[in-house]
C-alpha positions as CSV (number, residue, x, y, z in Angstrom):
1,M,-74.5,14.4,46.5
2,S,-72.3,13.4,49.3
3,D,-73.2,14.3,52.9
4,Q,-69.6,14.2,53.9
5,P,-68.4,17.5,55.5
6,I,-65.9,19.4,53.4
7,T,-62.5,19.6,55.1
8,P,-61.3,23.2,55.3
9,T,-58.4,23.6,52.9
10,L,-56.1,24.8,55.7
11,D,-56.7,21.7,57.7
12,R,-55.1,19.7,54.8
13,V,-51.8,21.6,55.1
14,K,-49.4,20.1,57.6
15,T,-46.3,21.2,55.5
16,P,-46.0,23.1,52.2
17,D,-45.7,19.8,50.3
18,D,-49.4,19.4,50.9
19,M,-50.1,22.4,48.8
20,K,-48.4,21.1,45.6
21,A,-51.4,19.1,44.4
22,M,-54.0,21.9,45.1
23,S,-55.7,23.7,42.3
24,D,-55.4,27.4,41.9
25,A,-59.0,27.8,43.1
26,E,-58.1,25.7,46.2
27,L,-55.1,27.9,46.8
28,C,-57.4,31.0,46.7
29,Q,-59.6,29.4,49.3
30,L,-56.5,28.5,51.4
31,A,-55.5,32.1,51.4
32,N,-58.9,33.2,52.7
33,E,-58.7,30.6,55.5
34,L,-55.1,31.5,56.3
35,R,-56.1,35.2,56.7
36,A,-58.9,34.3,59.1
37,E,-56.6,32.0,61.1
38,T,-53.9,34.7,61.4
39,V,-56.5,37.2,62.7
40,S,-57.8,34.7,65.2
41,A,-54.4,33.7,66.5
42,V,-53.1,37.3,66.9
43,S,-56.4,38.3,68.7
44,E,-55.3,35.8,71.4
45,T,-51.6,36.6,71.6
46,G,-51.1,40.1,70.3
47,G,-48.3,40.9,67.9
48,H,-47.6,42.1,64.4
49,L,-50.9,41.7,62.5
50,G,-51.1,44.1,59.6
51,A,-47.9,43.1,57.8
52,G,-48.8,39.4,57.8
53,L,-52.3,40.1,56.5
54,G,-50.7,42.0,53.6
55,V,-48.7,39.0,52.4
56,V,-51.2,36.1,52.8
57,E,-51.6,35.5,49.1
58,M,-47.9,36.0,48.5
59,T,-47.1,33.4,51.3
60,V,-49.5,30.8,49.8
61,A,-48.2,31.4,46.3
62,L,-44.5,31.2,47.4
63,H,-45.0,27.9,49.2
64,A,-47.1,26.5,46.4
65,V,-44.6,27.2,43.7
66,F,-41.2,26.9,45.4
67,D,-39.8,23.9,47.4
68,A,-39.0,25.1,50.9
69,P,-37.0,24.3,52.9
70,K,-34.6,23.5,50.0
71,D,-35.6,26.8,48.5
72,K,-34.8,29.5,51.0
73,I,-37.7,31.9,51.6
74,I,-36.3,34.9,53.6
75,W,-38.6,37.4,55.1
76,D,-37.1,40.8,55.7
77,V,-37.7,42.0,59.3
78,S,-40.1,39.0,59.4
79,H,-42.9,40.6,61.4
80,Q,-45.0,39.4,58.4
81,C,-44.1,35.7,59.0
82,Y,-47.1,34.5,61.0
83,P,-48.9,33.1,57.9
84,H,-45.7,31.5,56.9
85,K,-45.4,29.8,60.3
86,I,-49.0,28.5,60.1
87,L,-48.2,26.8,56.7
88,T,-44.9,25.3,57.8
89,G,-45.9,22.9,60.5
90,R,-46.4,25.4,63.4
91,R,-50.2,26.0,63.2
92,D,-50.7,23.9,66.4
93,R,-48.4,26.3,68.3
94,I,-49.4,29.6,66.6
95,R,-51.3,30.7,69.7
96,T,-48.1,30.6,71.7
97,L,-46.6,33.5,69.7
98,R,-44.4,35.8,71.6
99,T,-45.0,34.0,74.9
100,E,-42.5,32.2,77.2
101,G,-41.6,28.9,75.7
102,G,-43.7,29.6,72.6
103,L,-43.1,30.6,69.0
104,S,-41.0,33.7,68.3
105,G,-42.7,36.6,66.7
106,F,-40.0,36.6,64.0
107,T,-38.3,34.0,61.9
108,K,-35.8,32.0,63.9
109,R,-33.4,29.4,62.6
110,S,-33.5,27.2,65.7
111,E,-37.3,27.0,65.5
112,S,-37.8,25.5,62.1
113,P,-35.9,24.4,59.0
114,Y,-38.4,26.6,57.1
115,D,-36.8,29.7,58.7
116,P,-33.5,29.7,56.9
117,F,-32.5,33.1,58.3
118,G,-33.5,34.9,61.5
119,A,-34.5,38.5,61.3
120,A,-36.2,41.2,63.3
121,H,-34.3,44.2,62.1
122,S,-34.9,45.5,58.5
123,S,-33.0,45.4,55.2
124,T,-31.0,42.2,55.7
125,S,-32.9,39.8,53.4
126,I,-31.2,40.6,50.1
127,S,-27.7,40.3,51.6
128,A,-28.7,36.9,53.2
129,A,-30.4,35.6,50.1
130,L,-27.4,36.5,48.0
131,G,-25.2,34.6,50.5
132,F,-27.4,31.5,50.1
133,A,-27.3,31.8,46.3
134,V,-23.5,32.0,46.2
135,A,-23.2,29.1,48.7
136,R,-25.4,27.1,46.4
137,D,-23.3,27.9,43.3
138,L,-20.2,26.9,45.3
139,G,-21.5,23.4,45.8
140,C,-23.5,23.6,49.1
141,E,-27.0,22.2,49.3
142,G,-29.8,24.5,48.5
143,G,-32.1,25.7,45.7
144,D,-33.6,29.1,45.0
145,A,-33.1,32.0,47.3
146,I,-36.1,34.4,47.6
147,A,-36.0,37.6,49.6
148,I,-39.2,39.4,50.4
149,I,-38.5,43.0,51.4
150,G,-40.9,45.7,52.2
151,D,-40.8,49.2,50.6
152,G,-40.0,50.7,54.0
153,S,-36.9,48.5,54.3
154,M,-35.7,49.9,50.9
155,S,-34.9,53.1,52.7
156,A,-31.9,51.5,54.3
157,G,-28.6,51.6,52.5
158,M,-27.8,48.0,53.2
159,A,-30.5,46.9,50.7
160,Y,-28.8,48.8,47.9
161,E,-25.4,47.5,48.9
162,A,-26.7,44.0,48.5
163,M,-28.5,44.8,45.2
164,N,-25.3,46.4,43.8
165,N,-23.3,43.3,44.7
166,A,-26.0,40.9,43.4
167,G,-26.1,42.7,40.1
168,H,-22.4,42.5,39.8
169,L,-22.3,38.8,40.6
170,G,-25.2,38.0,38.3
171,K,-26.3,35.0,40.3
172,R,-29.9,33.6,40.0
173,L,-31.6,35.4,42.9
174,I,-35.2,36.4,43.4
175,V,-36.2,39.6,45.3
176,I,-39.9,40.4,45.9
177,L,-40.5,44.1,46.7
178,N,-43.6,44.1,48.9
179,D,-44.8,47.6,48.1
180,N,-47.6,48.4,50.5
181,E,-46.9,52.2,50.8
182,M,-46.6,51.6,54.5
183,S,-43.8,50.3,56.7
184,I,-44.7,51.2,60.3
185,A,-45.1,54.9,59.8
186,P,-46.1,56.4,56.5
187,P,-43.3,56.1,54.0
188,T,-40.8,58.9,53.6
189,G,-38.1,59.9,51.1
190,A,-37.3,59.7,47.5
191,M,-37.6,56.0,47.2
192,S,-41.3,56.1,48.2
193,S,-42.0,58.7,45.5
194,Y,-40.0,56.7,43.0
195,L,-42.1,53.6,43.6
196,S,-45.3,55.6,43.3
197,R,-44.2,56.9,39.9
198,L,-43.7,53.4,38.7
199,Y,-47.4,52.7,38.8
200,A,-49.2,56.1,39.2
201,G,-49.9,56.8,35.5
202,E,-53.2,55.5,34.1
203,P,-51.8,54.1,30.9
204,F,-49.2,52.1,32.8
205,Q,-51.9,50.8,35.1
206,E,-53.8,49.5,32.2
207,L,-50.8,47.6,30.9
208,K,-49.5,46.3,34.3
209,A,-51.4,43.0,34.0
210,A,-49.6,42.4,30.7
211,A,-46.2,43.5,32.1
212,K,-45.7,40.4,34.1
213,G,-42.0,40.1,33.7
214,A,-38.8,40.8,31.8
215,V,-39.6,40.3,28.2
216,S,-37.3,37.3,27.7
217,L,-39.1,35.4,30.5
218,L,-42.7,35.8,29.3
219,P,-44.8,33.7,27.0
220,E,-45.2,35.2,23.5
221,P,-48.7,36.7,23.9
222,F,-47.5,38.9,26.7
223,R,-44.3,40.1,25.3
224,E,-45.5,43.1,23.2
225,G,-47.5,44.6,26.1
226,A,-44.6,44.1,28.4
227,R,-42.3,45.9,26.0
228,R,-44.7,48.9,25.8
229,A,-45.0,49.1,29.6
230,K,-41.3,48.8,30.0
231,D,-40.7,51.6,27.5
232,M,-43.2,53.8,29.4
233,V,-41.4,53.2,32.7
234,K,-38.1,54.2,31.0
235,H,-39.7,57.5,29.9
236,M,-41.0,58.1,33.4
237,T,-37.5,57.6,34.9
238,V,-34.3,58.8,33.5
239,G,-32.2,56.0,32.1
240,G,-34.6,53.1,32.9
241,T,-35.6,51.7,36.2
242,L,-33.3,52.0,39.2
243,F,-33.5,48.3,39.7
244,E,-32.4,47.5,36.1
245,E,-29.5,49.9,36.5
246,L,-28.4,47.9,39.5
247,G,-28.4,44.7,37.4
248,F,-31.8,43.3,38.1
249,S,-34.5,42.3,35.6
250,Y,-37.5,44.3,36.8
251,L,-40.9,42.7,36.7
252,G,-44.1,44.5,37.6
253,P,-45.9,46.1,39.2
254,I,-48.2,43.2,39.9
255,D,-51.2,42.8,42.2
256,G,-49.9,41.1,45.3
257,H,-53.4,40.0,46.2
258,N,-54.3,38.5,42.9
259,M,-53.5,34.8,43.3
260,E,-53.7,34.1,39.5
261,Q,-51.2,36.8,38.8
262,L,-48.9,35.8,41.6
263,L,-48.9,32.1,40.6
264,S,-48.3,32.9,37.0
265,V,-45.4,35.2,37.7
266,L,-43.7,33.0,40.2
267,R,-44.0,29.9,38.0
268,T,-42.5,31.7,35.1
269,V,-39.7,33.1,37.2
270,K,-39.0,29.7,38.7
271,D,-38.8,28.0,35.3
272,R,-36.9,30.6,33.4
273,A,-35.0,33.1,35.5
274,T,-31.2,33.1,35.2
275,G,-29.7,36.1,36.9
276,P,-31.1,38.4,39.6
277,I,-34.7,39.5,39.2
278,L,-36.9,41.8,41.2
279,I,-40.7,41.3,41.3
280,H,-42.5,44.5,42.3
281,A,-45.8,43.5,44.1
282,I,-48.4,46.0,45.2
283,T,-50.1,44.9,48.5
284,K,-52.2,46.4,51.2
285,K,-51.1,46.2,54.8
286,G,-53.9,44.9,57.0
287,K,-55.6,43.4,53.9
288,G,-58.9,41.7,54.6
289,Y,-59.5,42.7,58.2
290,A,-61.4,46.0,58.4
291,P,-60.2,47.2,61.8
292,A,-56.6,46.8,60.6
293,E,-57.2,48.5,57.3
294,A,-58.8,51.4,59.1
295,A,-56.0,51.9,61.6
296,L,-53.4,54.6,61.1
297,D,-50.6,52.0,61.3
298,K,-52.7,49.4,59.4
299,G,-52.7,47.1,62.4
300,H,-48.9,47.0,62.6
301,A,-48.6,46.0,66.2
302,T,-51.5,45.2,68.5
303,A,-52.3,43.9,71.9
304,K,-54.9,41.1,72.3
305,F,-58.1,42.2,70.7
306,D,-61.7,41.3,70.0
307,V,-62.0,39.8,66.5
308,L,-65.4,41.2,65.8
309,T,-64.7,44.8,66.8
310,G,-60.9,45.0,66.6
311,K,-60.9,46.7,70.1
312,Q,-57.7,46.0,71.9
313,K,-57.6,44.6,75.4
314,K,-55.0,46.7,77.2
315,S,-54.6,46.7,80.9
316,P,-55.3,50.1,82.5
317,S,-52.4,51.9,84.1
318,N,-52.2,54.9,86.5
319,A,-48.6,55.8,85.5
320,P,-47.5,57.3,82.2
321,S,-45.2,55.4,79.9
322,Y,-41.5,56.3,79.9
323,T,-41.8,57.1,76.2
324,S,-44.7,59.5,76.7
325,V,-42.7,61.2,79.5
326,F,-39.8,61.7,77.2
327,A,-42.0,63.1,74.5
328,E,-43.9,65.5,76.7
329,T,-40.7,66.8,78.3
330,L,-39.1,67.4,74.9
331,L,-42.2,69.2,73.7
332,N,-42.1,71.5,76.6
333,L,-38.4,72.2,76.2
334,A,-38.7,72.8,72.5
335,A,-41.4,75.5,73.1
336,D,-38.7,77.7,74.7
337,D,-35.7,76.6,72.6
338,P,-36.0,76.9,68.8
339,K,-32.7,75.0,68.3
340,I,-34.1,71.8,69.8
341,C,-35.0,69.3,67.0
342,A,-35.7,65.6,66.8
343,V,-34.7,62.7,64.5
344,T,-36.3,59.3,64.3
345,A,-35.8,56.3,62.0
346,A,-39.3,55.3,60.8
347,M,-40.6,55.2,64.4
348,P,-42.2,58.5,65.2
349,D,-45.0,56.8,67.2
350,G,-42.8,54.2,68.9
351,T,-40.3,56.8,70.1
352,G,-43.1,59.2,71.1
353,L,-42.3,61.9,68.5
354,T,-45.6,62.0,66.7
355,K,-46.9,65.0,68.7
356,F,-43.5,66.7,68.2
357,M,-43.7,66.1,64.5
358,E,-47.2,67.6,64.4
359,R,-46.3,70.7,66.4
360,Y,-42.8,71.4,65.1
361,T,-43.0,70.1,61.6
362,S,-39.8,71.8,60.4
363,R,-37.8,70.6,63.4
364,C,-38.7,66.9,63.3
365,F,-37.3,64.4,60.8
366,D,-38.3,60.9,60.1
367,V,-35.4,59.6,57.9
368,G,-36.9,56.2,57.2
369,I,-35.3,52.9,58.3
370,A,-31.8,54.3,58.2
371,E,-30.2,54.5,61.6
372,Q,-26.7,55.1,60.2
373,H,-28.0,58.2,58.4
374,A,-30.0,59.2,61.4
375,V,-26.9,59.4,63.6
376,T,-24.7,61.2,61.1
377,F,-27.6,63.5,60.1
378,S,-27.9,64.4,63.8
379,A,-24.2,65.0,63.9
380,G,-24.5,67.4,61.0
381,L,-27.4,69.2,62.8
382,A,-25.3,69.5,65.9
383,A,-22.3,70.8,64.0
384,G,-24.6,73.3,62.3
385,G,-25.7,74.8,65.6
386,M,-28.9,72.8,66.4
387,R,-29.6,70.7,69.5
388,P,-30.7,67.4,68.0
389,F,-32.3,64.6,69.9
390,C,-31.7,61.3,68.1
391,A,-34.5,59.0,69.3
392,L,-33.9,55.4,68.6
393,Y,-34.6,52.0,70.3
394,S,-31.5,50.6,71.9
395,T,-31.6,47.6,69.6
396,F,-31.7,49.8,66.5
397,L,-29.0,52.2,67.7
398,Q,-26.6,49.3,67.3
399,R,-27.1,49.6,63.5
400,G,-25.5,53.0,63.6
401,Y,-22.6,52.3,65.9
402,D,-19.8,53.2,63.5
403,Q,-21.4,56.6,63.0
404,V,-21.8,57.1,66.8
405,V,-18.0,56.6,67.1
406,H,-16.7,58.2,63.9
407,D,-19.2,61.0,63.3
408,V,-20.3,61.9,66.8
409,A,-17.8,60.9,69.5
410,I,-14.5,61.6,67.8
411,Q,-15.8,65.1,66.9
412,R,-17.3,65.6,70.3
413,L,-20.6,66.8,68.8
414,P,-23.5,67.4,71.2
415,V,-25.9,64.9,69.8
416,R,-28.5,63.9,72.4
417,F,-29.4,60.2,72.2
418,A,-32.8,59.2,73.6
419,I,-32.5,55.5,74.0
420,D,-35.9,53.8,74.3
421,R,-36.6,50.1,75.0
422,A,-33.5,49.8,77.3
423,G,-33.2,46.5,79.0
424,L,-35.3,43.4,78.4
425,V,-38.4,44.2,76.5
426,G,-40.7,41.1,76.7
427,A,-42.5,39.6,73.8
428,D,-40.2,40.8,71.1
429,G,-37.4,38.7,72.7
430,A,-33.7,38.8,72.1
431,T,-33.6,40.7,68.8
432,H,-35.2,43.7,70.5
433,A,-33.6,43.6,73.9
434,G,-31.7,46.8,74.8
435,S,-28.8,44.9,76.4
436,F,-25.7,46.5,75.0
437,D,-25.9,50.2,74.7
438,V,-24.3,51.0,78.1
439,A,-21.3,48.9,77.3
440,Y,-20.9,50.2,73.7
441,L,-21.4,53.9,74.6
442,A,-19.6,54.2,78.0
443,N,-16.3,53.0,76.4
444,L,-16.3,56.1,74.1
445,P,-14.2,59.1,75.3
446,G,-16.2,62.2,76.1
447,F,-19.6,60.4,76.1
448,V,-22.0,61.1,78.9
449,V,-24.3,58.1,79.6
450,M,-27.3,58.3,82.0
451,A,-30.1,55.9,83.0
452,A,-33.3,57.0,84.6
453,A,-34.5,55.2,87.7
454,D,-38.0,56.4,87.3
455,E,-40.1,58.8,85.2
456,A,-39.3,61.8,87.3
457,E,-35.6,61.2,86.8
458,L,-36.2,60.8,83.1
459,V,-37.7,64.3,83.0
460,R,-34.5,65.7,84.7
461,M,-32.3,63.8,82.2
462,V,-34.1,65.1,79.1
463,A,-33.7,68.6,80.5
464,T,-30.0,68.0,81.3
465,A,-29.3,66.6,77.9
466,A,-31.0,69.6,76.2
467,A,-28.7,71.9,78.2
468,H,-25.5,69.9,77.5
469,D,-23.5,71.4,74.7
470,E,-20.1,70.1,75.6
471,G,-20.3,66.8,73.7
472,P,-22.5,63.7,73.1
473,I,-24.9,62.6,75.8
474,A,-27.3,59.7,76.1
475,F,-30.1,58.7,78.4
476,R,-31.8,55.4,78.4
477,F,-35.2,54.3,79.6
478,P,-37.3,51.1,79.4
479,R,-40.4,50.1,77.6
480,G,-43.7,50.3,79.5
481,E,-45.2,52.4,82.3
482,G,-43.3,54.3,85.0
483,V,-43.7,53.7,88.7
484,G,-46.1,56.5,89.5
485,V,-43.8,58.9,91.2
486,E,-44.5,62.6,91.6
487,M,-43.4,64.5,88.5
488,P,-41.3,67.7,88.8
489,D,-43.1,70.9,87.6
490,T,-39.8,72.5,86.6
491,P,-37.0,69.9,86.3
492,D,-33.7,70.6,87.9
493,L,-30.7,70.0,85.8
494,L,-28.5,67.2,87.0
495,E,-24.8,67.8,87.8
496,I,-22.9,65.7,85.2
497,G,-21.4,62.6,86.8
498,K,-23.1,62.9,90.2
499,G,-25.4,60.2,91.7
500,R,-27.8,60.5,94.6
501,M,-28.2,58.7,97.9
502,I,-31.5,56.9,98.4
503,R,-31.1,55.4,101.9
504,E,-28.3,55.1,104.4
505,G,-27.6,51.8,105.9
506,A,-24.7,49.6,107.0
507,Q,-22.5,46.6,106.0
508,V,-23.5,46.4,102.4
509,A,-24.1,49.1,99.8
510,I,-26.2,48.6,96.6
511,L,-25.4,51.0,93.7
512,S,-28.2,50.9,91.2
513,F,-28.1,52.2,87.6
514,G,-31.5,52.4,85.9
515,T,-34.9,51.2,86.8
516,R,-33.8,48.1,88.8
517,L,-33.9,50.6,91.7
518,Q,-37.5,49.6,92.3
519,E,-36.5,46.0,92.7
520,V,-33.6,47.1,95.0
521,T,-36.1,48.9,97.2
522,A,-38.3,45.8,97.4
523,A,-35.3,43.6,98.3
524,C,-34.3,46.0,101.1
525,E,-37.7,45.7,102.6
526,A,-37.4,41.9,102.7
527,L,-33.8,42.2,104.1
528,A,-35.0,44.6,106.8
529,A,-37.1,41.7,108.2
530,K,-33.8,39.8,108.6
531,G,-32.1,42.7,110.4
532,I,-30.1,43.8,107.4
533,N,-30.3,47.4,106.3
534,P,-28.3,48.1,103.1
535,T,-27.3,51.5,101.9
536,V,-28.8,52.3,98.5
537,A,-27.6,54.8,96.0
538,D,-28.8,55.7,92.4
539,A,-25.7,56.1,90.2
540,R,-27.6,58.1,87.5
541,F,-24.4,58.1,85.4
542,A,-22.4,55.2,84.0
543,K,-20.0,57.8,82.5
544,P,-18.6,59.9,84.0
545,L,-18.8,57.8,87.2
546,D,-19.5,59.5,90.5
547,R,-16.0,58.8,91.8
548,D,-16.5,60.3,95.2
549,L,-19.8,58.5,95.9
550,I,-18.4,55.1,94.8
551,L,-15.2,55.4,96.8
552,R,-17.2,56.5,99.9
553,L,-19.6,53.5,99.6
554,A,-16.5,51.3,99.3
555,A,-14.8,52.8,102.3
556,D,-17.9,52.7,104.6
557,H,-19.1,49.2,103.8
558,E,-17.7,45.7,103.8
559,A,-19.5,44.9,100.5
560,L,-20.6,46.8,97.4
561,I,-23.1,45.5,94.8
562,T,-23.8,47.2,91.5
563,I,-26.9,46.4,89.4
564,E,-27.8,47.4,85.9
565,E,-30.1,46.4,83.0
566,G,-27.3,45.7,80.6
567,A,-24.6,43.3,79.6
568,V,-21.2,42.8,81.2
569,G,-18.8,45.5,80.1
570,G,-21.1,48.3,81.1
571,F,-21.6,50.2,84.4
572,G,-20.4,47.5,86.7
573,S,-17.3,46.9,84.7
574,H,-16.4,50.6,84.9
575,V,-17.0,50.6,88.7
576,A,-14.7,47.6,89.0
577,Q,-12.0,49.4,87.0
578,L,-12.2,52.4,89.3
579,L,-12.0,50.3,92.4
580,A,-9.0,48.4,91.0
581,D,-7.2,51.5,90.0
582,E,-7.7,53.0,93.5
583,G,-6.5,49.9,95.2
584,V,-9.7,49.4,97.0
585,F,-9.7,45.6,96.6
586,D,-6.4,45.5,98.5
587,H,-8.3,46.4,101.6
588,G,-10.7,43.5,101.4
589,L,-13.9,45.0,99.9
590,K,-16.3,42.4,98.6
591,Y,-17.6,43.5,95.2
592,R,-20.3,41.9,93.2
593,S,-21.8,43.1,89.9
594,M,-25.3,42.1,88.8
595,V,-25.7,42.2,85.0
596,L,-27.6,40.5,82.3
597,P,-26.2,36.9,81.8
598,D,-23.9,36.1,78.8
599,T,-26.8,34.6,76.8
600,F,-29.7,35.8,74.6
601,I,-32.9,35.5,76.6
602,D,-36.0,34.3,74.6
603,Q,-39.3,36.1,74.7
604,A,-41.4,36.1,77.9
605,S,-42.9,38.8,80.1
606,P,-40.3,41.3,81.3
607,K,-40.6,40.0,84.8
608,A,-40.0,36.4,83.6
609,M,-37.1,37.5,81.5
610,Y,-35.5,39.3,84.6
611,D,-36.2,36.1,86.5
612,V,-34.0,34.3,84.0
613,A,-31.5,37.0,84.3
614,G,-31.5,36.8,88.1
615,M,-32.2,40.5,88.6
616,N,-35.5,40.7,90.4
617,A,-36.0,41.6,94.1
618,E,-35.6,38.0,95.4
619,H,-32.3,37.7,93.5
620,I,-31.0,41.0,94.8
621,E,-31.9,39.8,98.3
622,A,-30.1,36.5,97.8
623,K,-27.0,38.3,96.5
624,V,-26.9,40.5,99.6
625,L,-27.3,37.5,101.9
626,D,-24.6,35.6,99.9
627,V,-22.0,38.4,100.0
628,L,-22.5,38.7,103.8
629,G,-22.4,35.0,104.3
630,V,-25.9,35.0,105.8
631,A,-27.4,32.5,103.4
632,V,-24.8,29.9,104.4
633,I,-25.5,30.4,108.1
634,E,-29.3,30.0,107.5
635,K,-28.9,26.8,105.5
636,R,-26.8,25.3,108.3
637,A,-29.4,26.3,110.9
């Protein structure tokens, strides 16, 4: 017997090519080691854990059977991509996940050729995979296109639009439905019930091992069992499976953690599939790590944690989060107003609506990952006489923009948009940044757009929105904790379109929109040491603008600076339009607008991202000095 130490299977994998010569038993061992490596890495970085653990075996099988990067493996949303990154030459950097200069927490085309399509929003994978398949058939380089989409992502209409088109085109395309009965929140809707029916009956469960594929694709010994299982499914659902009606050959359900089954199915499909095929794989989110399996969200997103206990290492805070402030305020208002209701798109916990859902079950609606529907559903609620709060992350509201315009704004329906994760959000990077909502909402006629400077202002804005029945209204707030200000016991309603003065000064005025007000205050303290005392105002509203306040600031100061946590085209642009229309620039006003730069900023801490954006206190101080010419004088001295 050799005394040579056995090299762990994972250590032998530098690229997926190294897996081709492995036996099935070695691939099983590789999966075990990959799961442990994923847990270890995320314990140090934080991030999306449960989804990746649920697809470890699937990831190994896909890379063992297919030939990436020629074959395009496309992960829907891609919060399950950490095991994929480890196997595709990025293991040495996996402990830089979601950090400045490190690996993205999602697939990213510029990061690796093994990431053929970037994603961090759901339900895009089938459309993208079909695009790759058609490009291949039109003579471009490429092999198979494989989309791995979770059952939660199947609640979005885009997935069905893609499947309908794929069935019509008939191209060779592989879709793997990763059915873990868990997206972020528990699954909702008819689709979830439908998938459950596909494998709930005991007789069908007994036959599922035999039903490994469409009959024409299977070796002869399996065909009769497959026919029986398929016939049973047809009796369970009217007219055959939904997927077959859309033009896909349906294969499954199979055990997504059984390496033997996965390898057998994928090899058969690779060798024999012709048109579009859907493989229905049953998996368990958080699989193989007890703390994740026991968590309500199955370890979906986690801070750094202790591997042995699963206990997360979160920094203590004395201030409540903005999300919790919104949630508590809405709860209090709903207690006195039975018309207040809430809508979320698969994010009841992330948007703070979990308690609302528990207390007011009939007035809270999780519509699944379907932002377009969430917006128009809210519009219908408003038209029907309710006071709906549509609570979405800024980055996800983008997905329902046509509905915001066509179904809400044009009809002047009083939908209240609670826009969470406004501004730069940190580790999730550019895909989740709330950079554009001010610009794309404030250009809509009749829309009211607010931004809270602190958590007390957020309370007032929620109450103001609840009382506003004249048309659509939105208020935005960032991720994370507030600043620790005193909270109002009974919030005063804000006068629509009116800001507030924070401090009176001279020479230069700073007009802040949103939570950069704290950085403005810090900048003013530094400027005071230089003998400069700016006037500071909180705009509160990007639309309608406080015309009187803005024109007074312009008239009484030689310079005016606006600052906002959003892209060009938002608050500052509207202020500039007002000043131009009023002829203020003809009188020599120096105007500067501090906005997010015209680039997508990669993941880092929020402070580091705002450093890149040039919007922290030192940058505000420098902007004031520059507009007054003080910086030039100091350099000469």
